[in-house]
C-alpha positions in Angstrom: -133.5 109.9 23.0 -130.7 108.1 24.8 -127.4 108.6 26.6 -124.8 110.1 24.3 -127.2 111.8 21.8 -126.3 115.3 20.8 -129.3 117.5 21.5 -130.4 121.1 21.3 -133.0 122.9 23.3 -135.9 124.1 21.1 -136.5 127.4 22.7 -133.1 128.3 23.9 -129.5 128.6 22.6 -128.4 125.6 24.6 -127.0 122.3 23.3 -125.2 119.4 24.7 -125.0 115.6 25.2 -127.6 113.5 27.0 -126.2 112.0 30.2 -129.3 110.5 31.7 -132.9 109.7 30.7 -135.6 109.1 33.4 -139.1 108.7 31.9 -139.8 112.1 30.3 -136.9 113.9 32.1 -133.6 114.2 30.2 -130.4 115.4 31.8 -127.9 117.0 29.4 -124.3 118.1 29.8 -124.2 121.5 28.0 -121.3 122.7 25.8 -120.5 125.1 28.7 -120.1 122.2 31.1 -123.4 122.5 33.1 -125.8 119.6 33.8 -129.3 120.7 33.1 -132.7 118.9 33.2 -135.3 119.2 30.4 -138.4 117.4 29.3 -138.0 115.3 26.2 -140.3 117.5 24.1 -138.1 120.5 24.8 -135.2 118.9 23.1 -134.4 117.9 19.5 -131.7 115.4 18.6 -129.0 117.0 16.5 -128.0 113.7 14.7 -124.7 115.1 13.5 -126.1 118.4 12.4 -124.6 121.6 13.6 -125.0 123.0 17.1 -126.7 126.3 17.5 -123.3 128.0 18.2 -121.8 126.5 15.1 -124.8 127.7 13.1 -124.4 131.2 14.5 -120.7 131.1 13.5 -121.4 129.6 10.1 -122.4 132.8 8.4 -119.1 134.5 9.4 -116.9 131.6 8.4 -118.7 131.2 5.0 -118.3 134.9 4.3 -114.5 134.6 5.1 -114.1 131.5 3.0 -115.9 133.1 0.1 -113.6 136.1 0.2 -110.6 133.7 0.3 -111.9 131.9 -2.8 -111.9 135.1 -4.8 -108.1 135.5 -4.5 -106.5 135.2 -7.9 -104.2 132.3 -8.7 -105.0 128.6 -9.0 -108.4 128.3 -7.6 -110.4 125.1 -7.8 -113.6 125.7 -9.6 -116.5 125.1 -7.2 -119.9 124.2 -8.6 -122.6 126.8 -7.8 -124.5 124.2 -5.9 -121.6 123.5 -3.5 -120.9 127.2 -3.0 -124.3 127.9 -1.3 -124.6 127.0 2.3 -125.8 123.6 3.0 -129.5 123.9 4.0 -130.4 123.1 7.6 -132.1 119.7 7.6 -135.0 118.8 10.0 -136.1 115.2 10.0 -139.7 115.1 11.0 -140.0 111.3 11.1 -141.8 110.6 14.4 -139.2 108.1 15.6 -136.6 111.0 15.3 -138.7 113.2 17.6 -139.9 110.8 20.3 -138.3 107.7 21.8 -141.4 105.6 21.4 -144.8 106.1 19.7 -146.8 103.6 21.8 -149.8 105.3 23.3 -149.7 108.2 20.8 -152.5 108.5 18.3 -152.0 109.9 14.8 -153.2 113.4 15.8 -150.7 113.6 18.7 -147.9 112.4 16.5 -148.8 115.0 13.9 -148.9 117.7 16.5 -145.4 116.7 17.8 -144.1 116.8 14.2 -145.7 120.2 13.4 -144.5 121.7 16.7 -141.0 120.5 15.9 -141.2 122.0 12.4 -142.5 125.4 13.7 -139.8 125.5 16.3 -137.0 124.8 13.8 -138.4 127.2 11.3 -138.6 130.0 13.9 -135.1 129.1 15.0 -133.8 129.3 11.4 -135.5 132.7 10.9 -133.9 134.0 14.2 -130.5 132.7 13.1 -130.9 134.1 9.6 -130.5 130.7 8.0 -131.9 131.0 4.4 -132.8 127.4 3.6 -134.3 124.6 5.6 -135.2 121.2 4.3 -138.0 119.5 6.2 -137.9 115.7 5.7 -141.4 114.5 6.1 -141.4 111.2 4.1 -144.0 110.3 1.5 -146.7 108.4 3.4 -150.3 109.6 2.8 -149.3 113.2 2.5 -151.1 114.4 5.7 -147.9 115.8 7.3 -146.8 117.4 4.0 -150.2 119.1 3.6 -150.1 120.4 7.2 -146.6 121.7 6.7 -147.7 123.6 3.6 -150.5 125.1 5.7 -148.0 126.1 8.4 -145.5 127.6 5.9 -148.3 129.6 4.2 -148.8 131.4 7.5 -145.4 133.0 7.2 -145.0 136.1 4.9 -141.3 135.7 4.5 -140.9 132.2 3.2 -141.5 130.3 0.0 -141.4 126.5 -0.2 -141.0 123.9 -2.9 -140.0 120.2 -3.3 -136.5 119.6 -2.1 -133.8 118.1 -4.3 -135.4 114.9 -5.7 -132.1 113.1 -6.2 -131.1 113.6 -2.6 -134.5 113.2 -0.8 -136.9 111.6 -3.3 -140.4 112.9 -2.9 -140.3 113.0 0.9 -139.0 116.5 1.6 -139.9 120.1 1.3 -137.3 123.0 1.1 -138.2 126.3 2.7 -136.4 129.5 1.5 -136.5 132.3 4.1 -136.4 135.9 2.8 -134.1 137.9 5.1 -135.3 141.4 5.4 -132.4 143.8 5.9 -134.4 145.9 8.4 -133.5 143.6 11.3 
């Protein structure tokens, strides 16, 4: 994590840009213009993904744009794949989650990765995002196995290998069932 990175707070609807990093403390300038301090493990780098506010607005804008697409006249045919919302992507490569891995053992790294996955899955559920792709890489399959164990603890999700052409074997897509009762 370094100056200029776009970040989002894991447990809060706050995002912004890193202005300073001192050891484990990170100062961010929020989208509302406040400077706030967080610990590195409370933040996730957005790497060009959408901010939480944009994600919250995405459902509305996609509904509006879908309605506009249904107007008669010359409409460009959109392939079904492109019509569905792009899934939220979560890169669980350890170097995406922590600035340096020196001093961390495999168990600690795995714990960081699983905490990030659980935080992002809970976030997606709370924001009613239907698909999340977790990029875990191929490796020895330990992280993938642990992720499957994590996903199995949720009643409202199913998971399967993500698009092979886009991600190779190193990603799992999670589909979240939205119950209309909430």
